[in-house]
C-alpha positions as CSV (number, residue, x, y, z in Angstrom):
1,M,38.8,20.2,46.0
2,T,41.8,17.9,45.9
3,Y,42.7,15.7,42.9
4,D,42.7,12.0,43.5
5,V,45.8,10.5,41.9
6,K,44.8,7.6,39.7
7,Y,47.9,6.1,38.0
8,I,51.0,7.1,40.0
9,R,51.9,6.9,43.6
10,S,51.8,10.4,45.1
11,S,54.5,9.3,47.6
12,K,57.0,8.7,44.7
13,I,56.4,12.0,42.8
14,K,58.9,13.9,45.0
15,D,61.6,11.5,43.8
16,L,61.0,12.5,40.2
17,F,61.5,16.2,40.8
18,K,65.3,16.4,41.2
19,V,67.8,18.2,39.0
20,N,71.2,16.7,39.7
21,K,71.1,16.5,43.5
22,Q,68.8,19.5,44.0
23,S,65.2,18.7,44.9
24,I,62.4,20.8,43.4
25,R,59.6,21.7,45.7
26,I,56.0,21.8,44.6
27,S,53.8,24.4,46.2
28,A,50.5,23.3,47.8
29,E,48.6,25.2,45.2
30,A,50.4,23.4,42.3
31,K,50.2,19.9,43.7
32,D,46.9,19.0,42.2
33,M,47.9,20.4,38.8
34,V,51.2,18.4,38.9
35,Y,49.3,15.2,39.8
36,K,46.7,15.7,37.1
37,F,49.4,16.5,34.5
38,L,51.4,13.3,35.4
39,D,48.2,11.2,35.4
40,D,47.3,12.5,32.0
41,K,50.8,11.7,30.6
42,V,50.6,8.2,32.0
43,K,47.2,7.6,30.4
44,E,48.5,9.0,27.1
45,G,51.5,6.6,27.2
46,V,49.4,3.6,28.0
47,D,47.0,4.5,25.2
48,E,49.9,4.8,22.8
49,I,51.1,1.3,23.7
50,L,47.6,-0.2,23.4
51,N,47.2,1.4,19.9
52,K,50.4,-0.4,18.8
53,L,48.8,-3.8,19.4
54,P,47.6,-5.6,16.3
55,R,43.9,-5.6,15.6
56,K,41.6,-7.7,13.5
57,T,40.8,-6.1,10.1
58,K,38.0,-8.3,8.7
59,G,34.6,-9.7,9.7
60,D,32.4,-9.1,12.7
61,S,35.3,-8.7,15.1
62,K,37.0,-5.9,13.1
63,G,38.9,-3.6,15.4
64,E,39.2,-6.1,18.2
65,L,42.6,-7.0,19.5
66,K,44.4,-10.0,17.9
67,R,46.4,-10.6,21.1
68,I,46.4,-9.3,24.6
69,T,50.1,-9.6,25.4
70,I,52.6,-6.8,25.1
71,F,56.0,-7.9,23.8
72,P,59.3,-6.1,23.5
73,S,58.8,-5.9,19.8
74,D,55.9,-3.6,20.4
75,F,58.4,-0.9,21.4
76,E,60.5,-1.1,18.3
């Protein structure tokens, strides 16, 4: 069964696997594992950004987002 890449373009993955000017090959058996690993890391990164957004702390809407825009200050 092949893994369906969710968050990254599989055509761009090869460009990521270079050390200096040497390309790293991914075996056919390892492709699905690499795709899944990278998808998981992208998901973790997005979750980390979303967790930095301010949330409401009182009332019925406790835990809901105060704003839905990501600003540069969220990365500081």
